[in-house]
Phi, psi and omega in degrees: 000319181300319181294324177296314180298315180297319179294318180296321179293317180299318179296316179298320179293316180297318180294320182291330179285333184285333182269153181290312178210137177214144178274149176273129180231162181306133179097347178292139172278134182219168169248127182246137178258090187299120179053028176065025184285349179094357177254127183259129182240141177285149177194177179235134181293126177269319178204154177217121182201135175058035179082000178250139179236130175258126183244131173269124179293154179261000000 
C-alpha cells in the first residue's frame, strides 16, 4: 500500500509540474507542508475556497 501511495503522489507531483497553472480542487492528491514546518505530508483536498485549502491526511 505504501508504494502505491508514494507512486500516486509522485505522479500527481509530476503532473502538477508539467502544467503552467492549475487550480486545486476537491479530491486532488497533494503534499502539504503543515504550518511551514518543512515536513511534507500526503493528503487529499477536502475543500478549496477563498484561497484556503483543507487537506485530509492519508
